[in-house]
C-alpha positions, 0 to 999 in steps of 0.5 A: 500500500502507498503512504496515502493509502496507509494514511487513509487507513489510519484516518478511517480507523480513527473515525471508527474509534473516535467518531466525533473527531474531524479528520481535517482537524487532526494534527498529524504530528500531535499525540492522538491520545491527547488530541482525541482523548484516547484511552488504552481500549481505544488504542487497542481498537485502533490497532485492530482496525488497522490490522483488519484493513492492512493485515499488518501485525502491530505487537503490543510493544509497538503500540506507542509507535502509532502515537501520531498519524505521521508516526503510524503511517511511517510505522506501517510503511516500515512494517509493510516493507519488512513483511509485517503483514501476516495473512491479510489481504493488504487491501483497504476494505 
């Protein structure tokens, strides 16, 4: 997936986790937890949604690496390049 596709995946997942959030108002370099008041369950749901859309596994030890939109996209690009997808289709649904 391209960087733009992965960004769309992250924003879609955020819309599912924080439906009141407006994607165009999210600062891509600011903490998602602070901006959207995400708790640990929200972060878990974000990771699950991203995995379902991409097939990329994000181990619990790496959750903090998805702290901002830009960090999440960079992490997913790197994981994808390293073969981080396990059994997923790699397509956005």
